[in-house]
N, C-alpha and C positions, 0 to 999 in steps of 0.2 A: 792484213797480219794474217796467217795459215793459221789453222787449227793443229795446235804436237796430235798424234795421236797416242792413245793412252791403252791400255789393256782392256781385253774385252769385258762388257759391262757384268757379266756373269762369273770373272772371277770374282768382283767385289763379293756378287751373292752367296757363292758357295766355299769361298778360302775361310778355313778353320781360325781361331785364334793363334796369334804367332807366338813364338818363344817368348816373348818378352811379356806375354803375360802372366804363363806360370814357369816354373822352372822345369827344366826335362825331365827330372823323378818326381813332379807332383803327381797325385794322383789325379788329380783335378783338369792338369792336361790331359790324361788320357781319356777323363771321359769327352773334355770336348773334343778330340782330336779325332777320337772314335766310335761317340755317339751321335755328334752330333750331324753327318755325315752331308752329303751336296743337299741344298736349298730343292725344294721339288717344286713343279709348278703345276695350274690346276690345267682344263683345258682350254682357257681363256689366257694362259698365259702370267695369270698372279700365283705368286709365290704364297707356298703354305707354310706354315709352321707348326712345329711341333704341338699336339695336342695339350700339355700344360702350360704354354707360353700363354693363352688367353685365362687359364687358371691360377697362372700369377699371379696376374695382375688385377684377375677380381679379389684374389685375395689382399696385396697390395692394397686395394682399393678400401677391402673391409677395416684394414686397421686402420687407414689414416681418418676416416669415417668416424671410429668407434673404438678407437684403443685398444687393448689388450682385451678389455671385455669381451670382444667380438668375435675373439678366436678359442678355440677349443686347445688346449695343451700342445696338442699335436702338430694345428698348423701353424701355432706361433714358431715351433721347433724348425718346422717346414719351413717358413719365412726367413729363418735367419739361415737356412742351409740353400737357398737362394744362392743366396752370395758365395756362400761356401763351394759350391757346385755347379756353377750357372749353365750346365750344358745338357742336366739333365733330372729325369721326373724324381723331385725328393719326397713325395708325399711318403713312399713305403718304406724308404731310411727312415722319416723323422717316425712311423709308427713300428717298426723294426725297432728302433732305440728305446720307445716307451716300453714297448712290449718287454723289454732286457730287463731296463734299470727304472722301472715303473713311475718313475716321476722327473718333472724337469729340473730339478733338484739332483734326483740320484744321477737323469745323464751329464749334466755338468760336472759331477763331484766323483764321477767314475775315474778311475787310474786310465792313463792313454792306449795301454794294449788293452783292456778291456771294451774300450771303444772301437777297436782295429777292429776287434772279431766281429762287427755287425758290418754284413756285407755294404759296402759301399762308402766305407767310413776306414781313409788311409790314414797313416803318419800324419799330414798335412795338415787336414782335416780333423782328427782329432785336436792335434795341436790349437788350433784354431778355439775348439769348444774349449778347451782349457781355460786360452785366454779371457773367454764370456767370464767362465767361471771365478777368473784372478779377478776379472774389472770387479763384479759383484762383488766380492768380498773384501777387495777395496773400500768400495761406495758405501758398503758397511759399516766396517772398520773407522772411515773417517767421521761418521756420526757419531761414536765417541772417543776418539782422539784430543785432548786437550779441555774435556768436558766431566761435571761431578759423577762417575760412573754410577754410582747409587740413585742420583737420578735421570738417571737414558736408561733404567732397568733394559725394557723392553729390545733399547736399544745392542743393547751390550747380548738378550739371548739370542735375537735374530744373527748376531754377526759370527758369536758361536758354535751357532746351529750350521751355518753357511759355509763355516772354515773345518767343520768336524763331525758333522753325522754322518756321511757318508765315506768317511775316514775307510779303510781295509782293516787297518790294525787300529791297537789301543795306541791312545796320545793325550800326553798329561802336558797339559799348557797353563801358566801361570800369569794373572794380569796384575801386573805390578801398580801400586798406586802411591802419590805420595800422601801429605799431612791434608789437603784440601779434597780427598780422595777424585784425584784426577789420575786418568792415566799417563803412565810415565815409559812402560814398556811392556807388550805383550810377547811372549816367550814361550815356542813349545822347549820342556824339560828331558823331554824321553817319548822315545816312540817303544812299543814291545811287539806282542805277535795281537793272536785276534781274542784273545780273551784278558790276556795281563800285561801290564808296562812297570816295568820297576820306579817306584819312587824314590828317593831318598833325602827323609825332611833334613838333614844337618846340608846340606848343597841347595835346599830350596831357600833356607834362610841365610847360608852364605850371600846367594842370588842377592837377595832383596836388601841385605845388607851394603853390598856392591851398589844399585842402585839409590841407593840413601829413599827406599821405598818404606812406608812406616805401617801400609797396608796390603794384603793381596788377597786375592778369589781364585781358588784354584777351581781348575775345569779340564775335565778328560770325557772322551767319549766312550760307549760302548757299541760297538762294531754292530752286535747283534740284534742294534734297535730298542731293544728293553733297556732303559734306563734306569731300572731301578738298581739303587744301592747294593753290593753286596757286604758280605761280616768285612771282607779285608777292606772295602772303600772307606768305613767307618774308621775302622780300626788304625788305618793309615792318614785321615784324617785327623784324626785326635790327637796319633804323634806328633804332627806338624804344630798343629794349634800348639801344644805344651813345649816343644821347644821354642817356636817365636816370641809365646807370651812372654818370657823373661828380659826378651831385647825389645819390647816394645815394637813388637808387629804384631799387627793383626790380622786373623784370618775371618776376613766377612762373610764367606759363603764357599761352598763348595758346588760346583754344577754340574752333572752328569747329563751327556748329549745324546742321544741317542737319536732313529732315522722317523722314529713315530712320538717324538716330544723332548721333553727334557724335566730333569727334577733338580731341587734343591734342598742341599741340605738345613739349611737358615727356614726354608719354608716347612722341610717335613720336622723343624724340631730335633734335630740330630745333634746339632750345634746352637 
């Protein structure tokens, strides 16, 4: 039997990823096609890889053996970017993201257009980062869904912080609870400017009645990062309480979330 001729072996070594790996308008394909280049060989004819390939494998091994505790924040982000940008040194990109947004939470919470202002991050990679953020929020939300919220308070705080701490505008959210204090709905009721969002107490109560909720938890964020309640926050909370109480609806708490932490009105004895 004769051996059928095939393409020269060098074609397998030097060919960049094909169109089936990334769509034509995906910047990850651009990096693959324009930065990978042909595979070089040393004097003995052995292939030489880009300098970051060995680094990637070492980083993977450290994560495999020691988990996230073995890596710095920029290294965890770099490890994620390996998958999103497979043919480029991602350490400078990871460090640039953290320089810009300060924390991992800040990176994942940043709006996609702002992520794309960092060199090396295009629309597709920004979308992938937002997908990771969405998965994180869903995971945290699953920890409180169907449970007695007042008995899972730390999980409630973690979820609210993940969902709202890095929002660029004020957002007003309500957690609706049934008579067992189990979460039955989680809704954003309004979104405003960097320092104000309109809240209508009658609409809050009307929605609680529609859902047959007997208790609610109010949550909003301060994009400035400082969760200290304003006089307007306190007055609005008391108005909602006085509107809801005659209809048998209890306001358990009002939480204000900021990048630097959170405050509880109940904890501050404001309600």
